[in-house]
C-alpha positions, 0 to 999 in steps of 0.5 A, a space after each residue: 261035267 261028264 260027256 252026255 251018254 249017247 243012245 243008239 239013235 244018236 240022242 243024248 241024255 241031259 241033266 237038269 243042271 245042264 238045261 237050266 242055264 240055257 233056259 236062264 232059270 233055276 233047276 227048280 224051275 226045270 223040275 216044275 216044267 217037268 212036273 207040269 208036263 211041259 218038258 218030257 223026262 225019264 227017271 233012271 235009278 233015281 236020277 232025272 234026265 231029259 232027252 236032248 230031242 225032247 229039250 229041243 222040241 220044248 225050246 222050239 215050242 217056247 221060241 215060237 210063242 215069243 
């Protein structure tokens, strides 16, 4: 895969297929998390990205509930 694009603040964009294996779910489930407002995302030129910081926030939230 391509290396993630870095932003000036050091954050990075992640693609949904990169997130799904970490959560042990399908890309469709990741899309559902975004649609339900549980995972923040941005859409650029028709592609959906999740900021690495937003993913870490979500991951730590679900980790605390388990």
